[in-house]
TIZAVO-99599 format. One record per residue (C-alpha): z, y, x; chain; residue in three letters. Coordinates in nm, 3 decimals. Layout:
N
REC         w         v         u   chain   resn
REC         Z         Y         X       A    ALA
...
***
This chain:
341
REC         w         v         u   chain   resn
REC     1.075    -1.320     0.492       A    MET
REC     0.796    -1.068     0.455       A    ILE
REC     0.833    -0.721     0.605       A    THR
REC     0.701    -0.383     0.503       A    ARG
REC     0.690    -0.045     0.670       A    SER
REC     0.949     0.201     0.542       A    LEU
REC     0.721     0.482     0.439       A    GLY
REC     0.473     0.627     0.685       A    THR
REC     0.727     0.692     0.959       A    SER
REC     1.000     0.431     0.929       A    GLY
REC     1.061     0.085     1.075       A    PRO
REC     0.952    -0.251     0.939       A    LEU
REC     1.207    -0.381     0.691       A    LEU
REC     1.251    -0.723     0.529       A    PRO
REC     1.195    -0.770     0.156       A    GLU
REC     1.569    -0.830     0.111       A    ILE
REC     1.836    -0.620     0.278       A    GLY
REC     2.203    -0.712     0.304       A    LEU
REC     2.427    -0.464     0.126       A    GLY
REC     2.787    -0.437     0.246       A    THR
REC     2.943    -0.238    -0.038       A    TRP
REC     3.210    -0.503    -0.095       A    ASN
REC     3.290    -0.575     0.270       A    TRP
REC     3.652    -0.491     0.342       A    GLY
REC     3.757    -0.526    -0.020       A    ARG
REC     3.684    -0.864    -0.182       A    GLU
REC     3.486    -0.986     0.120       A    VAL
REC     3.693    -1.076     0.424       A    SER
REC     3.573    -1.045     0.782       A    LEU
REC     3.512    -1.421     0.804       A    GLU
REC     3.313    -1.420     0.481       A    GLU
REC     3.115    -1.120     0.603       A    ALA
REC     3.040    -1.303     0.927       A    LYS
REC     2.914    -1.606     0.737       A    ALA
REC     2.695    -1.384     0.519       A    CYS
REC     2.553    -1.202     0.819       A    LEU
REC     2.455    -1.520     1.001       A    HIS
REC     2.311    -1.675     0.685       A    THR
REC     2.102    -1.362     0.643       A    TYR
REC     1.987    -1.355     1.005       A    LEU
REC     1.895    -1.724     0.990       A    ASP
REC     1.672    -1.644     0.692       A    ALA
REC     1.486    -1.383     0.895       A    GLY
REC     1.666    -1.075     0.763       A    GLY
REC     1.739    -0.764     0.967       A    SER
REC     1.853    -0.477     0.739       A    LEU
REC     2.223    -0.399     0.696       A    LEU
REC     2.305    -0.121     0.452       A    ASP
REC     2.647     0.044     0.453       A    THR
REC     2.804     0.388     0.406       A    ALA
REC     3.088     0.596     0.544       A    ALA
REC     3.253     0.592     0.202       A    SER
REC     3.243     0.217     0.141       A    TYR
REC     3.605     0.103     0.119       A    ASN
REC     3.734     0.401     0.318       A    ALA
REC     3.520     0.306     0.618       A    GLY
REC     3.618    -0.062     0.622       A    ALA
REC     3.261    -0.174     0.552       A    SER
REC     3.132     0.006     0.861       A    GLU
REC     3.421    -0.131     1.065       A    GLU
REC     3.327    -0.484     0.961       A    PHE
REC     2.964    -0.423     1.055       A    VAL
REC     3.071    -0.280     1.390       A    GLY
REC     3.299    -0.573     1.461       A    SER
REC     3.024    -0.826     1.394       A    LEU
REC     2.734    -0.639     1.551       A    VAL
REC     2.916    -0.584     1.880       A    ARG
REC     2.880    -0.954     1.945       A    LYS
REC     2.528    -0.919     2.084       A    GLY
REC     2.341    -0.873     1.755       A    LEU
REC     2.259    -0.501     1.763       A    ARG
REC     1.899    -0.542     1.879       A    ASP
REC     1.825    -0.781     1.590       A    ARG
REC     1.937    -0.541     1.321       A    LEU
REC     1.828    -0.227     1.143       A    VAL
REC     2.152    -0.051     1.055       A    ILE
REC     2.140     0.197     0.769       A    ALA
REC     2.434     0.409     0.664       A    THR
REC     2.498     0.714     0.445       A    LYS
REC     2.701     1.034     0.455       A    ALA
REC     2.802     1.293     0.200       A    GLY
REC     3.081     1.115     0.009       A    VAL
REC     3.429     1.154     0.159       A    ASP
REC     3.570     0.806     0.246       A    PRO
REC     3.918     0.895     0.117       A    ARG
REC     3.873     1.139    -0.171       A    THR
REC     3.523     1.032    -0.284       A    LYS
REC     3.434     1.400    -0.315       A    GLU
REC     3.072     1.494    -0.257       A    LEU
REC     3.006     1.727     0.038       A    ASP
REC     2.656     1.736     0.185       A    VAL
REC     2.708     2.047     0.397       A    SER
REC     2.575     2.033     0.752       A    ARG
REC     2.923     2.030     0.903       A    ARG
REC     3.053     1.754     0.675       A    ALA
REC     2.743     1.541     0.718       A    MET
REC     2.743     1.550     1.097       A    LEU
REC     3.119     1.495     1.111       A    HIS
REC     3.072     1.188     0.890       A    ALA
REC     2.790     1.060     1.110       A    LEU
REC     3.009     1.074     1.420       A    ASP
REC     3.277     0.881     1.234       A    GLY
REC     3.021     0.622     1.127       A    SER
REC     2.900     0.577     1.484       A    LEU
REC     3.257     0.519     1.603       A    ARG
REC     3.324     0.259     1.335       A    ARG
REC     2.989     0.090     1.389       A    LEU
REC     3.037     0.083     1.765       A    GLY
REC     2.688     0.214     1.838       A    THR
REC     2.535     0.535     1.970       A    ASP
REC     2.277     0.555     1.691       A    HIS
REC     2.189     0.427     1.346       A    VAL
REC     1.838     0.326     1.255       A    ASP
REC     1.841     0.495     0.916       A    LEU
REC     2.077     0.775     0.810       A    TRP
REC     2.076     0.876     0.445       A    GLN
REC     2.216     1.160     0.234       A    VAL
REC     2.433     0.967    -0.010       A    HIS
REC     2.365     1.180    -0.318       A    ALA
REC     2.205     1.499    -0.442       A    TRP
REC     2.431     1.803    -0.477       A    SER
REC     2.362     2.142    -0.635       A    ASP
REC     2.660     2.287    -0.447       A    ALA
REC     2.487     2.300    -0.107       A    VAL
REC     2.155     2.457    -0.021       A    ASP
REC     1.895     2.187     0.035       A    LEU
REC     1.783     2.341     0.364       A    ALA
REC     2.136     2.312     0.502       A    GLU
REC     2.160     1.943     0.415       A    THR
REC     1.820     1.872     0.565       A    LEU
REC     1.913     2.057     0.884       A    SER
REC     2.184     1.795     0.939       A    ALA
REC     1.919     1.522     0.924       A    LEU
REC     1.704     1.709     1.175       A    ASP
REC     1.998     1.750     1.413       A    THR
REC     2.086     1.382     1.388       A    ALA
REC     1.733     1.283     1.488       A    VAL
REC     1.703     1.548     1.758       A    ALA
REC     2.028     1.435     1.922       A    THR
REC     1.938     1.067     1.906       A    GLY
REC     2.217     0.978     1.665       A    ARG
REC     1.968     0.862     1.401       A    ALA
REC     1.622     0.713     1.447       A    ARG
REC     1.505     0.774     1.090       A    HIS
REC     1.642     0.963     0.789       A    VAL
REC     1.623     0.934     0.413       A    GLY
REC     1.773     1.017     0.077       A    LEU
REC     1.984     0.828    -0.173       A    CYS
REC     2.032     0.882    -0.547       A    ASN
REC     1.802     1.185    -0.556       A    TYR
REC     1.614     1.280    -0.875       A    PRO
REC     1.237     1.280    -0.838       A    GLY
REC     1.210     1.659    -0.846       A    GLU
REC     1.456     1.690    -0.558       A    GLN
REC     1.279     1.418    -0.361       A    VAL
REC     0.962     1.625    -0.382       A    THR
REC     1.148     1.945    -0.289       A    ARG
REC     1.308     1.782     0.016       A    ALA
REC     0.985     1.624     0.135       A    TRP
REC     0.795     1.950     0.090       A    THR
REC     1.058     2.147     0.282       A    TRP
REC     1.053     1.905     0.574       A    GLN
REC     0.675     1.911     0.590       A    ARG
REC     0.649     2.291     0.573       A    GLU
REC     0.923     2.346     0.832       A    HIS
REC     0.824     2.065     1.071       A    ALA
REC     1.147     1.879     1.000       A    GLY
REC     1.217     1.513     1.061       A    SER
REC     1.002     1.302     0.828       A    PRO
REC     1.187     1.151     0.533       A    LEU
REC     1.129     0.777     0.546       A    ALA
REC     1.306     0.649     0.239       A    SER
REC     1.468     0.698    -0.098       A    VAL
REC     1.743     0.464    -0.212       A    GLN
REC     1.791     0.427    -0.587       A    ALA
REC     1.912     0.186    -0.853       A    GLU
REC     1.630    -0.038    -0.974       A    TYR
REC     1.622    -0.369    -1.158       A    SER
REC     1.484    -0.535    -1.469       A    LEU
REC     1.778    -0.380    -1.654       A    LEU
REC     1.756    -0.035    -1.497       A    ARG
REC     1.406     0.109    -1.467       A    ARG
REC     1.471     0.480    -1.499       A    GLY
REC     1.359     0.525    -1.138       A    VAL
REC     1.002     0.458    -1.255       A    GLU
REC     1.002     0.785    -1.448       A    GLN
REC     1.042     1.026    -1.159       A    ASP
REC     1.204     0.911    -0.834       A    THR
REC     0.966     0.624    -0.759       A    LEU
REC     0.645     0.822    -0.827       A    PRO
REC     0.780     1.108    -0.616       A    ALA
REC     0.860     0.872    -0.329       A    ALA
REC     0.519     0.705    -0.343       A    VAL
REC     0.341     1.041    -0.351       A    ALA
REC     0.538     1.152    -0.046       A    ALA
REC     0.469     0.831     0.147       A    GLY
REC     0.836     0.729     0.139       A    MET
REC     0.959     0.375     0.081       A    GLY
REC     1.205     0.278    -0.192       A    LEU
REC     1.522     0.079    -0.118       A    LEU
REC     1.655    -0.068    -0.442       A    ALA
REC     2.031    -0.094    -0.491       A    TRP
REC     2.195    -0.315    -0.755       A    SER
REC     1.871    -0.516    -0.792       A    PRO
REC     2.063    -0.786    -0.981       A    LEU
REC     2.228    -0.533    -1.213       A    ALA
REC     2.581    -0.600    -1.092       A    GLY
REC     2.520    -0.975    -1.112       A    GLY
REC     2.410    -0.963    -1.477       A    ALA
REC     2.059    -1.086    -1.390       A    LEU
REC     2.197    -1.400    -1.228       A    THR
REC     2.294    -1.510    -1.578       A    GLY
REC     2.650    -1.588    -1.473       A    LYS
REC     2.823    -1.366    -1.726       A    TYR
REC     2.684    -1.513    -2.044       A    GLY
REC     2.867    -1.356    -2.333       A    GLU
REC     3.153    -1.221    -2.125       A    GLY
REC     3.313    -1.189    -1.784       A    ALA
REC     3.392    -1.502    -1.591       A    ILE
REC     3.734    -1.523    -1.428       A    VAL
REC     3.705    -1.461    -1.056       A    GLY
REC     3.372    -1.278    -1.069       A    THR
REC     3.318    -0.910    -0.993       A    ARG
REC     3.337    -0.832    -1.365       A    ALA
REC     3.690    -0.967    -1.372       A    ASP
REC     3.820    -0.739    -1.095       A    MET
REC     4.012    -0.420    -1.180       A    PRO
REC     3.823    -0.196    -0.938       A    HIS
REC     3.492    -0.307    -1.093       A    TYR
REC     3.610    -0.263    -1.451       A    GLU
REC     3.311    -0.178    -1.667       A    GLY
REC     3.062    -0.194    -1.378       A    PHE
REC     2.886    -0.519    -1.463       A    SER
REC     2.950    -0.498    -1.837       A    GLU
REC     2.755    -0.172    -1.863       A    ARG
REC     2.437    -0.367    -1.795       A    TYR
REC     2.492    -0.590    -2.097       A    LEU
REC     2.600    -0.341    -2.361       A    GLU
REC     2.298    -0.386    -2.588       A    LEU
REC     2.148    -0.700    -2.746       A    PRO
REC     1.818    -0.619    -2.579       A    ASP
REC     1.988    -0.639    -2.238       A    ASP
REC     2.083    -0.996    -2.320       A    GLN
REC     1.720    -1.067    -2.414       A    ARG
REC     1.609    -0.960    -2.067       A    VAL
REC     1.870    -1.184    -1.905       A    VAL
REC     1.766    -1.476    -2.125       A    GLU
REC     1.401    -1.417    -2.032       A    ALA
REC     1.492    -1.434    -1.663       A    VAL
REC     1.691    -1.754    -1.727       A    ARG
REC     1.393    -1.909    -1.904       A    LEU
REC     1.157    -1.836    -1.618       A    VAL
REC     1.414    -1.963    -1.368       A    ALA
REC     1.453    -2.293    -1.555       A    ARG
REC     1.078    -2.339    -1.572       A    ALA
REC     1.035    -2.271    -1.201       A    MET
REC     1.356    -2.455    -1.102       A    ASP
REC     1.495    -2.164    -0.902       A    VAL
REC     1.806    -1.943    -0.942       A    PRO
REC     1.779    -1.671    -1.206       A    ALA
REC     1.868    -1.404    -0.953       A    GLY
REC     1.578    -1.510    -0.734       A    ALA
REC     1.338    -1.454    -1.023       A    VAL
REC     1.475    -1.103    -1.082       A    ALA
REC     1.446    -1.023    -0.711       A    LEU
REC     1.093    -1.160    -0.687       A    ALA
REC     0.985    -0.939    -0.978       A    TRP
REC     1.139    -0.634    -0.811       A    LEU
REC     0.998    -0.715    -0.466       A    ARG
REC     0.646    -0.702    -0.607       A    ASP
REC     0.684    -0.363    -0.778       A    ARG
REC     0.469    -0.087    -0.622       A    PRO
REC     0.658     0.129    -0.376       A    GLY
REC     0.952    -0.107    -0.327       A    VAL
REC     1.015    -0.189     0.039       A    VAL
REC     1.345    -0.378     0.023       A    SER
REC     1.599    -0.491    -0.236       A    ALA
REC     1.960    -0.454    -0.121       A    LEU
REC     2.167    -0.752    -0.230       A    VAL
REC     2.540    -0.798    -0.195       A    GLY
REC     2.725    -1.127    -0.193       A    ALA
REC     3.087    -1.237    -0.191       A    ARG
REC     3.007    -1.543     0.019       A    ASN
REC     2.723    -1.723     0.195       A    ALA
REC     2.657    -1.950    -0.103       A    THR
REC     2.583    -1.653    -0.329       A    GLN
REC     2.365    -1.499    -0.062       A    LEU
REC     2.160    -1.817    -0.018       A    ARG
REC     2.083    -1.815    -0.390       A    ALA
REC     1.948    -1.460    -0.360       A    SER
REC     1.750    -1.540    -0.047       A    LEU
REC     1.566    -1.807    -0.245       A    THR
REC     1.363    -1.515    -0.377       A    ALA
REC     1.176    -1.504    -0.046       A    CYS
REC     0.996    -1.826    -0.142       A    SER
REC     0.952    -1.742    -0.512       A    VAL
REC     0.611    -1.612    -0.613       A    HIS
REC     0.582    -1.526    -0.979       A    LEU
REC     0.247    -1.603    -1.142       A    PRO
REC     0.088    -1.288    -1.280       A    ASP
REC     0.142    -1.390    -1.640       A    GLU
REC     0.515    -1.443    -1.583       A    LEU
REC     0.559    -1.117    -1.394       A    ALA
REC     0.377    -0.936    -1.675       A    GLN
REC     0.585    -1.111    -1.941       A    ALA
REC     0.911    -1.011    -1.770       A    LEU
REC     0.776    -0.661    -1.736       A    ASP
REC     0.707    -0.645    -2.109       A    MET
REC     1.045    -0.784    -2.213       A    VAL
REC     1.222    -0.544    -1.980       A    SER
REC     1.011    -0.247    -2.087       A    ALA
REC     1.084    -0.325    -2.451       A    ALA
REC     1.457    -0.324    -2.379       A    ALA
REC     1.427     0.008    -2.198       A    GLN
REC     1.237     0.160    -2.491       A    GLU
REC     1.486     0.039    -2.749       A    TRP
REC     1.779     0.155    -2.538       A    ALA
REC     1.620     0.500    -2.536       A    ALA
REC     1.617     0.501    -2.915       A    GLY
REC     1.255     0.411    -2.986       A    HIS
REC     1.206     0.179    -3.281       A    GLU
REC     0.868     0.035    -3.199       A    ASP
REC     0.877    -0.082    -2.840       A    GLY
REC     0.632    -0.340    -2.701       A    PRO
REC     0.636    -0.677    -2.872       A    ARG
REC     0.818    -0.951    -2.684       A    THR
REC     0.556    -1.188    -2.540       A    PRO
REC     0.554    -1.565    -2.569       A    ASN
REC     0.756    -1.602    -2.251       A    LEU
REC     0.842    -1.965    -2.313       A    TYR
REC     0.477    -2.068    -2.331       A    GLY
REC     0.387    -1.873    -2.019       A    ALA
REC     0.681    -2.016    -1.827       A    ALA
REC     0.603    -2.373    -1.925       A    ARG
REC     0.236    -2.330    -1.836       A    ALA
REC     0.327    -2.193    -1.495       A    ALA
REC     0.575    -2.472    -1.437       A    HIS
REC     0.324    -2.744    -1.530       A    GLU
REC     0.058    -2.587    -1.311       A    GLU
REC     0.298    -2.596    -1.016       A    ALA
REC     0.367    -2.969    -1.055       A    GLN
***
C-alpha cells in the first residue's frame, strides 16, 4: 500500500484508510476486529472515527481493539463538534476540548494522531474553534489537526488565520469525494492544495453505489435496506446519468477482472491532492474487495474515460444540456484488458 504525506506537516498515510462510521451499529466488535486485522495485514495504518459515531460506540470499539498492543502501528484520527447524543453542532472551544477528552477516554490513549473539526459552523467565531485545535496540540492531546466538511472559502480563512497567528498548522481537510460526488473539486480541493493540506475522501464508493451492488434497487440486507440509512445510498442513484457512471465502472472492472469498487477507488486515489480514501466495510470480505484497489493501476485512457463519463453526469445533474460526450469506454476497456494479457 503506497503512502503519502498528509499535507506539509502531517504524518505519512496509506492510500486507503479504514472508516469506522458503522462500528457499534451494524458492525459487531468481532467483525470490527476481523476488519482491523485484514486492514493491518494489507499494510494499512489509518483508522478514522468520531466522537459522534454511534453515540461514542465507534471510538469504544477502536479503543478496545487498539489496547491489545496495536497503538504504535496505527494513525488514529477522530473528530469533534457534533454532540454524540443530540447530533447538534457545537464547535466552541469548551465543547471541542470536552469532546476530545471524552474521545481519549473511549479510545484508551493519551493522544490522537489527527484531530478534526467535524463541520463548519457560522454560530461560533472561527478563531475560537481554531484555539481549541492549538490547545490540543500544545497539551499533547493531538499530534496534528485538520478540518472536515469545510467549504473552500472557510478552508482558506482557517489556514490564513493559523498562519498569521502562528497557530498549529492545519494538515488536512476531510470531504466527500467520489466519481458520483465531485463538488469538492470546485472549491474545497483547490483551497486545500493551495494551502498545502491533504484531502481525506469520505464516502469514496458513494454509499456502496459504485460497487455496482444495488443495480436498479436496494438489495435486502445491504446498507440501503436498513432503516437508519434510509435514502443514504439511493441519493447517489437518483438520476439516469448516475447509473451511467456506475455502468462505466462496471465495464472497466469486467475488462480488468477486478471488483468495481476497486476501480472507483483507484480512480480517486490518483486524483491530485487526495492523500487517502476512507472506506467502510461491514465485514472482512467487503474490505478485501476494496483493498484490491491497492494493486489496481488504471491505464491513462481508462482513467480519462471514467473522468469524462463522471464529469458529464455532474454537468447534467447541474442542469446543463450539453455536457461532455460520453467516450467509447468499451473500446478503451477492451484495449487495456488485451494489452494486460
